[in-house]
N, C-alpha and C positions, 0 to 999 in steps of 0.2 A: 265341293270347293270351287270347281270350275263353273258350276251353274250360278254361283253367287258372284264371282269375280271376273268371269270371262275366260277365253280360251288360252290366255297366256298370263302367267303370274310371276312376278319378281319377288324374291324373298331375300332378306339379309339375315343369314344365320351366323350369330356370333360376331366377332370383330372384322373378319376379313373374307368370309365365304359368301359369295353371291350365287344365288340359285335361280334359274328360270325353269318353271314347270309348265307343261302343256299336255293336252289330250287332243288337240286339234289336228286333223289330217293334213291341212294345208301347211301349218307351221312345222309339223313333223317332216313333211316332204322337203321343206327348206333346210331343216337340220341334217337329215340323213341323205339328202339328194343334192340340191343346188350348192349348199355350203358344207358338204360332207368333209372337205379338206380342212375347214375351220373347226368343226365340232367333233372330229373323230378321235380325239385323245381321251384319256381317262384321268380323273382326279386321284390323288393319293389319299390313303387313309391308313389308320393304324392297322386295321384288319388286312388290307391288301399288302401292306409292307410285310407283316409277319406271315400271313398264310399264303401269299402268292410270290414268295421269294423276292421281295423288293422290286417288283416289276419285271422279273425275268420270265413270267408266264405269258400266255397269249391273250387271255380274256381281259386282264386288268393292266397290261403294260401300256405306258404312254405311247402316243404315236411317234414313230421314229424308225431308224434303221433296224434296231433289234426286233421290233414288232413286225416289220415287213419281212425280215428273214424267217421268223417263226411262222408267219402266215404262209409264206411260200413253201416251207418244209411240210407243213400240215397238208396243204393242197396238192403238192407234187409227190409226196412220199407216204403220207399216213391216211388221209381221208379221200383218196382217189376212188372212183367207182370200182375199178378193178380190185383194189385191195379190200374194200368193204365187201365186195362180192365173194372174195376168198374166205371170209368168215361166215358165210351163210350157213354152212353145215353146223358150225358151232351154235349159232343162234337157234337153229331148228332143234338141236339136241337139248338146249336149255328150255325151250318152250314145251317140249315133249315131257321133260322131267317134271316141270311145273304141273302139267296136266295130270301126270300119273300120281303125283303126291296128293293133289286135290281129289282125284278120283278115289284113292284109297281112303281118305278121310270121309268122303261123301258116303261110301259104302258102309261106314261105321256110324253114320248119322251124326257126325260131328260138325260143329260150326267152323266155317273157314275164316281165318284171319287173313284177309286178302293182302294186307301190307307185307306180311311175312313172305308170301310167295312172289308177289310182284317185285318186292325189293331184291329177293334172291335172284330172280330172273334177270333183272336189269344189271345188277352188280356182276353176276357171273358172265353175262355177255360182254360187258366192258372189260373186266379183268382178264378174261381169256384172250381178248383182242389185244390188250395192252401188255399183259404179263405172261400169258400162257398158263394161268392158274384159275381154278375154281375155288371160291372161298366158302360157298354155302351149298347145302343139300347133299345128296348121295355122291359118292366118288369125289369129294372135295380134295383139293391138293394141299391142304394144310390142317393143322390141329384146330379143333373147335374154339379154343381160347384165342388162337391167332386170328381166326375169322371174326370173333366177337370184338377183339381189339381193333381190327381193321374197320369194321362197321362203325364203332364208336368214334374213332378218329375222324372219319369222313363226315359223319353226321354233325359232330361238333364244329367242324370247319364250315359246313354249309349254314349252320345256325348263326355263327359269328359274322359271316359275310353279309348276312341279311339284317343285322341288328343296328340300331342307331347308337352311336357313341358320342357323347357330348364333348369329349376331348378333341374330336376332329374339328369341331366348330368353335370351341373356346379353348385355345391352346394354353391359356393361363391356368386352366383347371386340370390339364393333363397330368401334372405331377401328383395330383391328389387321387386320380383314378377313382372317382366317386362311385362309378358303377361296378368297379372290379373288372371292367372290360379288358383293360390292357394286360392285367395279370392272367386273365383267362386266355387271351390271344397268344401271349408268350408261351404259356403251358401247352396250348393246342399246337403251336408251331413246332415246339420241341418234339411232340409226339409225331406230328406229320413228317418232319424231317428225318427222325429216327427210322420211321417205317419206310419212307422212300429210299433212304440210304441202304437199308437192308435189302430191299427189292432190287435196287440197282447193282449192289455188290454181288448179289446172287447171280444175276445175269452176266456180269463181268467174269465171274469165276467159271461159269459154264462155258463162256466163249474161250477162255484161256485153256480149259481142259478139252475143248472140242466136243463136248457132250450135249450140244444143243438139241432140242426136240426137232426131229426130222419133218414135222408137220408144217402148218402155216406159220410164217414168221410173225412174231408179235412186235408191237410198236417199239418197245425198249430195244430189242435186238436190231430193228431197222435204224434207230437213232445211233446206237453204238457202232453199227457198220458204216453209217455215213461219216461218223467222226474218224473211225480208223482209216477209211479210204481217203480222208482229207477233203471230202466233198463239202463238209459243213464244219464250221467252228462251233462246237457244242460243248459247253462245260457240264460237269455233273449237275450243277445247280440248275441250269437251263433244262436238262433232261428231266430232272425231278419236277420242275415247275410244269412242264408240258404234261407229264403223267398225271399230276395232281389236277390240272385243268380238265383233262378228259374224264377222269373219274368223277369230279364234282359236277361237270356239265351233263354227263350221260347216265348217272345212276339215280340219285334222288329225284331229279326232275321228271324223267320218264315214268318212274314208279309212282310218283305223286299224281301225274296226269292220268294214269290208268286207274288209280284208286278213285280219283274224282269222277272219271268216266263211269265206273261201276256204280258209284253212289247215285249219279244222275240216272242211270238206266234202271236202278232199283226204284227210284222215285217216278220214273216214266216208263212203265212196263210196255206201253204201246210202241215206244222207240226201240226197246230191246227186241220185241217181237218182229218188228220190221227189219232189224239188222239180221236176225236169225233167218228170216225168210230169204233175204239176199244171199246169205251164206249157203243155205240149202239149194238155192237156184244156181249159184255160180260154182260152188264146190261140190255140193251133194252131201250125202251122209255115208258114203261108202269109203271115204278117205278123209284125212285131216287137211285143213287149210295149210298152204305153203306160201313162202314169200312170193313166188311167181304169181299167185292168185291176187295179191294185194292191189295191183293197179285196176283190177276189174271190180273190186269191192267199193263202189262209189259211196254207198250210204255209210259204210263203216268209216270211210275217210271223213265224211261229213260229221260223224259223231266225234272223231278225234279232233277235228278243227273247231267244232263248237265247244268241246271241253277246254281246249287250250285258249279259246277266246274268253269264255265266261269265268274260268278258274285258272288263270295263268300261274306260272311258277312263282311269281312275285308281283307286287303292285307296280313296279317300274322295270323298264329295261335297265341294264347296267348303265350307270350315269355316263354321259358324254361330257366333254370339257373343251371350252373354247381356247384356241391357241393364239388368238389375236383379237383386237377390237373389231367389232362388226355391227351390223344391224339385223334385227330379226322382227318381222311383222311391223316394221316402222319404228321399233324401239332400239336404242343404243344398248348393246351388250358388251361389257368390257372383257378384255382378255382375262382368262382364269375363272370364268363363270361355269359352274356346274349346270348341266342340262338334265332335267328329270322328265322322261317321257312316261306318262302314266298309262300303262296298258290296262290297268283295272278300270280307270275312268273311261278310257277309250272304248272298252268293251260295252260300256253302258251309255255311250253317246248316241242318243236317239237320232242325231243328224246323220250318223254313219250307218246305224243298224236298224233304224225304224222305231216305232212306238213300243215294240215288244223286245227291246234290247236286253232287258234283264231276264228274259224267258229262255230256258234251254230248248232250242228249236233247231236241230241239225239240218232240217230242210232248207234253211236260209242259205246254205252253201251248195245246194244241189246244182244250180246253174253256174256256179263259180268255177271256172276252169283254171284258176290260179294254182300253180304248183308252188305251194308255200315253202317247200324244202329247197327249191331251186331259184325262187325269185330273190331280188335284192331288198324286198320289203317296201319298195316304193309305191306299191298300190295303196299303202297307208291304211289297209284294213287288217292285214295279217302281219302284225308287228311283234308277235310273241318271240320270234327269233332275232329281234332287232332289225337293223336296216343299214344300208350303205356298206362301207368297207369294214365296219366293226360287226357286221352280221355274223351270227354263230356259224362257223364252218361245218359243224356237225349236225345241221338241221335235218338233212336227209336220213342220217342214222337215227336221230331221235324220233322222228315220225315213224320210221320203220319199226323200231322197238315197241312203240305204243300200239301200232296197228297189228303187229304180229301177236302180241300178248292178248290184246282185246279180241282179236278174231278167234283165237283158240278158246278163250273163256266163254264166248258166246256160242260158238259152234258145239262145244263139247258138253255144256251144262245149261240147264235152266236155273235161274237164280231167284231167291226170295229172302226176305228178312227173317231172322230168328224170331220165335214166338214172343220173346220178351222185349223186342225192339219195336216201338210204335212209330218213331220218327227218326230219320237220319240226321245227325248233327252235321250241319254244313259249315260250321265255323272252321277256321284254319289256324295253324301255328305260325309263329314268326320264323323267318329264315329265308335263305336264297331260293329254296324250293319249298313253297308253302303247301304242306300236306294237310289233310283233314285233321282237326284237333283230336277227334276221337277215331281211332283206327276202325276201319270199316269191317264189319262181320256179316257173313251171309251164309245161307244154306245153298249148297250146290246139289243139283239132281242130274245125273247123267242123262243125256238125250241121244246118244249114239249107241251102236252095237258094242257090247262089252269088249270083244276082241280088239277093237280099235284103240282102247286105252292101254292095252298091254303090248303094243307094238314095240319091237326092239328099237333103240335109238338109231336114227339114220346114219 
């Protein structure tokens, strides 16, 4: 589209919705940098009203005092380096459990459904951090039917948040609900809220009884303690919205990224071999990779960055919204305009990435010293986490989960396609986290000494 019409496109969707779309780095820098104060709000939609507690969350809340308070709470109390470091042991336990389960199946000659294990790893890391509970795999903290319900609710929310709904653009059609979207969103919200209320009440009851886990404090307990101490004015609705945001942002997205990465590595065995050689050189084969090793695994990082570039979690960053009349690239942009930044088109922009922009080539990042998890996105190359003040505050955690899982999968196993699979389906499903349309299956062959797979959890 941008190749035909240029780097900035104005669309009139319905009666009253103005949309500006771009994939141009210079214009993106204007939106998320120079005029960040103008474009940092969010548009409302049926999905965000129902699934994000009517703007009480962080990701979809309009710019204003409420959003600023939530952002500060997340950065000062929840997503600090010290607090994330305190959950390192839990992440190491989860990745080791994933390795052990895959190892057991590989010894039986069974095909590995990677989505199952990557999803469980991501979900358990996030829920242990948020709630102090494991929902999947051995030693789970709940019944299997509760885990299945939890997974279904989260997945449905992610799908709905990524779908187009005509009622958002033609309000006259909203009462007819032609797509059945609003009915589906209402039903999903009822399920989400019931689940979040159960989890919140469970933690309230534990605090009242004084029988909280003596281990690392989870996010819900931190938020409840801040409220009890009078440090923050947090309603139950806001706490539930924060929890929902972190689950949505940290589970399906990192799982999908790792599934895409493994698909690319199976299609490019030379890249897989190079990553394994780096792991052997940096970590060796006498122990398993740990989080402390990740900064030294430069090529593994390149693979993660290239995967997020070429197969981002969605075609656009979360829409921005102009709060006053302004100008952009010489054009008048009225107040109330939605801004769509196409990370899909940006990743294929030959002016940014060169003639081979559509090729999976991790080496393109080798000389790039940008810390994408710490930058504000204003280099305008690495925009998968957004940019400016609305940039994802959990970027460091997300990249960490991707590299930790990927590092273990490559260090511990050689990978190949099942005999009946000739070509990997690289199409994707719609949703806020765009996973492969066909779940990836592969054969895992252990490449380390057998005792390393049977180590007790750290």
